C-alpha positions as CSV (number, residue, x, y, z in Angstrom):
1,M,13.5,-36.6,-2.6
2,K,10.5,-35.8,-0.4
3,S,9.2,-33.1,-2.7
4,N,9.3,-35.6,-5.6
5,A,7.4,-38.2,-3.6
6,F,4.9,-35.6,-2.6
7,R,4.5,-34.4,-6.2
8,T,4.0,-38.0,-7.4
9,K,1.3,-38.6,-4.8
10,Q,-0.3,-35.2,-5.6
11,V,-0.5,-36.0,-9.3
12,A,-1.9,-39.5,-8.6
13,S,-4.6,-38.1,-6.4
14,L,-5.5,-35.4,-8.9
15,A,-5.7,-38.1,-11.6
16,A,-8.0,-40.2,-9.4
17,L,-10.1,-37.1,-8.6
18,G,-10.3,-36.3,-12.3
19,L,-11.6,-39.8,-13.2
20,C,-14.2,-39.6,-10.5
21,A,-15.4,-36.2,-11.5
22,K,-15.4,-37.2,-15.2
23,Q,-17.6,-40.2,-14.4
24,K,-20.1,-38.3,-12.3
25,G,-20.4,-35.0,-14.2
26,G,-19.3,-36.1,-17.6
27,R,-17.0,-33.1,-17.9
28,R,-13.3,-32.9,-18.0
29,L,-11.2,-31.3,-15.2
30,A,-8.1,-29.2,-15.9
31,S,-6.0,-32.1,-14.4
32,D,-7.2,-34.5,-17.1
33,N,-5.2,-35.2,-20.2
34,P,-6.4,-33.1,-23.1
35,S,-8.6,-34.8,-25.7
36,M,-8.5,-34.5,-29.4
37,E,-12.1,-33.3,-29.5
38,E,-12.2,-29.6,-30.1
39,P,-15.4,-27.4,-30.3
40,R,-16.5,-26.2,-33.6
41,L,-16.0,-22.5,-34.4
42,H,-19.7,-21.9,-34.4
43,D,-20.0,-23.3,-30.9
44,M,-17.0,-21.2,-29.7
45,L,-18.6,-18.1,-31.1
46,Q,-21.7,-18.8,-28.9
47,D,-19.6,-18.8,-25.7
48,P,-20.4,-15.7,-23.5
49,I,-16.9,-15.3,-22.3
50,L,-15.4,-15.3,-25.8
51,L,-18.1,-12.9,-26.9
52,R,-17.3,-10.5,-24.1
53,L,-13.6,-10.7,-24.8
54,M,-14.3,-10.0,-28.5
55,S,-16.5,-7.1,-27.5
56,S,-13.8,-5.6,-25.4
57,D,-11.5,-5.8,-28.3
58,K,-14.2,-4.3,-30.6
59,V,-14.3,-7.4,-32.8
60,E,-17.7,-8.6,-34.1
61,P,-18.2,-12.3,-34.8
62,Q,-19.2,-11.5,-38.4
63,Q,-15.8,-9.6,-38.9
64,L,-14.0,-12.7,-37.7
65,M,-15.9,-15.0,-40.0
66,T,-15.3,-12.7,-43.0
67,L,-11.6,-12.6,-42.2
68,M,-11.4,-16.4,-42.0
69,D,-13.4,-16.8,-45.2
70,E,-10.9,-14.5,-47.0
71,A,-7.9,-16.3,-45.6
72,R,-9.5,-19.7,-46.5
73,A,-10.1,-18.4,-50.1
74,K,-6.4,-17.3,-50.4
75,L,-5.2,-20.6,-49.1
76,F,-7.2,-22.8,-51.4
77,D,-7.2,-20.8,-54.6
């Protein structure tokens, strides 16, 4: 029972912290509930971390766009 009470207090404090941080910085913390807003693909392909990951896998952004365009054409034809 003690661990459940502790966990409940911990979740409540994280939620309160998330609300405070969201109000001040305008950004979402990992402890916040996810939103339905997702970044556009173009915005994601500008992310330096994603670009480095793609580079390590030897994938070029243009290759990914071509693959997605071909898949989209197959789905909607």
